[in-house]
C-alpha positions, -999 to +999 in steps of 0.1 A: +112+023+101+110+005+068+078-009+052+089-041+034+060-048+011+051-070-018+019-067-038+003-090-064-031-097-080-050-123-060-084-140-060-098-130-026-121-159-021-093-185-026-068-164-006-091-160+024-097-197+025-059-203+026-054-176+053-081-192+075-065-226+071-032-210+082-049-196+113-043-160+102-063-136+123-088-112+107-079-078+122-107-059+105-122-044+073-116-008+063-128+015+035-100+038+023-100+070+003-065+079-005-059+114-020-024+117-036-004+149-042+025+159-063+050+185-051+056+218-068+094+215-065+098+179-079+077+154-097+069+124-074+063+102-105+099+108-115+113+103-080+090+074-071+079+091-039+043+094-026+024+119-004-012+111+005-040+118+029-058+086+037-093+088+052-106+057+071-137+059+092-135+096+098-098+096+107-072+110+083-035+102+082-009+121+062+017+097+048+050+103+030+066+073+013+102+076+001+118+061-029+117+024-033+149+009-018+152-023-039+144-035-074+121-063-064+097-052-037+079-020-027+102-014+003+104+022+014+109+045+043+076+057+055+064+085+078+029+092+088+009+112+113-028+117+121-042+150+108-074+169+103-080+159+067-096+191+056-070+213+072-041+192+058-057+193+023-059+231+026-023+234+037-010+213+009-029+232-017-018+265-003+018+253-005+014+246-042+009+208-040-014+194-067-039+166-063-027+137-084-056+114-080-079+095-056-078+057-049-108+041-032-106+006-019-120-019+005-092-035+026-095-067+047-066-069+071-052-102+084-022-109+107-001-140+105+027-139+132+045-106+124+032-104+088+004-081+079-018-093+049-041-069+032-067-080+007-075-049-013-105-045-037-096-013-056-123+005-075-118+002-112-088-021-111-096-052-091-084-075-063-049-075-049-029-088-019-003-067-001+019-084+024+042-064+046+066-066+075+078-034+093+115-036+103+145-013+107+170-034+087+177-064+066+154-058+037+165-090+019+158-113+048+123-099+054+115-097+017+125-134+013+102-143+042+073-125+025+079-144-008+081-177+012+048-168+028+032-159-006+042-193-020+018-209+006-010-188-010+000-198-046+016-165-055+051-166-070+078-139-068+074-132-105+037-123-098+047-093-077+038-058-088+057-027-080+033-003-097+011+017-072-027+017-073-026+053-083-003+046-113-026+017-123-056+040-123-038+068-141-025+044-168-059+030-172-073+064-180-048+069-208 
């Protein structure tokens, strides 16, 4: 399964008003703590991959995100499984994986038809919108649908950001 995703900075107050007018459904609010890891056998920063343990409301999920598949969006192959967060952390460390950083955010999740809209307030870097469609093919078609959707929220294609939250936090520290 592919996660076809576009991210941009967004004013949440204004964006929520527009989503409500569009009859988007509020699915819920979550608080995420994402702990990212780097592999001992290759540098994920160089390969543009990601490995993380995400903790939400006492539930942990191990996620691997492959390389980005196009030059415009954040589309990637993604695999995830629920884990015991403490045990998974211990296993990764024992295997030589190194912690790269931690991203904390509040996420408000909306659904509009088959489109998932996440309004993320990320500690230390601000407010963002992530819009995604999960599909097994036709990246361009779904990516174009996402950009059409974003136009209704006042966000243009050139506003999209391919940099991860972790990269933004790490660059901010330098």
